[in-house]
N, C-alpha and C positions, 0 to 999 in steps of 0.2 A: 285148116281146110275150110273152104267155102261151103255153105249149105244152100239149098234151094227150098223156098217155101211156096207151095202152090195151092194152099188152102185159104189164103187171104187173111189169115190171122198171124200176128207177130207178137212177140213178148217184148215189153218195154219196162225198164226199171225206173220207177217214179222218183222224181227229185223232191217232191213234197206231197202232202195229202191231196188226193185228186178224186173228185166225184165220178160216179158212174156216168158214162156217155160224154165225157169231156174230150175235146180235141187236144192231142198231145204231140210233142216233137219226138224225134228219135232219142233225144237226151232225157226224155221223161218229164219235160217241163210242160205245164199247161200252156197251150198255144194262145198267143195274143192276136189282136185284130189284124195285124200286118204280118203274121207268121203263117207259113204253109205247114200244116200238120202232116204227120205220117198216118194218122188214123184216129179212131175214137175208142176210148176205153170200154171194155166189156165188163168191167168190174171196178168198184171203188178200191182205193188203196192208200197206203201211207208211204212216206219217204223210204227208199231202199227196197221196197217191195216190187217184185216183177209181176206185171199184170198182162192179161190178154188184151190185145188191141185189134180191132177190125181195121185192116189197112185201107188207106184211101182208095186203093185199086181193087179192093175186094168186090166181086160181083154182088149184085143185089142192093137192097136198101140198108141204111144205117139209122140208128137212133142217135139223136143229138139233143143238146140243151139249147132252148131258145133264150135269147137275151131280151126279148120283148114279144108282143103279139105279132104273129105271122099268119098270113092267109094261106089256105091250101092252094097249091099250084105256084106260089111265089118263088122266085129265085132267092136262095139264101147265101149269105156271104160270111166270111170269117169275122168273128167278133171277139171282143176281149174275154178273158177268163175261160177260154176253151169253148165258147158258145157260138151260136150263129144268129144272124139278124138279117134284116132286109136291105141293109147298106153295109159297105165295108171295102176292104182292099182286094179280096179275091172271091170270086163266085165259088161256093162250096158244093151247091147242088140245088135241087128243087124240092120244095115242101110237098109231101104226099098227104099231109093233114095239117090242120090249123093249130097254131099255138095261141092260147088266150092271153098269156101273160109271161113275164120274165120267169125263168126256171121251169117252164113246161117242157116236157120231153116229147119230141115229135119224130116222125119217120121222114127221112129224106132219100131221094134218089141222088147219090153223089155224082158229081162231074169228076172224072178221074184226074184230069189235068187242071190245076188251078188256073183260072183265067183272071189276069189283072184287070182292074176296072180303070 
């Protein structure tokens, strides 16, 4: 029987060890630069573990991992290793704060529908 989720969080079973705030696919794989994710992990986990994911369509802001320095207000794009950067294949959202370096965690306002560049 089909279910409905209206709280914006979904459960995804991870395919590999995955850091907190990583972009992931429905198959639990860490999303690459040219991959549209289903959302961002709300907990770190290991292969075979089901974790909570903030769906891309969840209202409000999301925490994500920066692949490099990002200015506050900049558009962020999908990047390798489940991260975001200032260039890429799909616009993921707008940075609500700056990232000083690779691996910084920042808050973004997501764009619900991926926009190809």
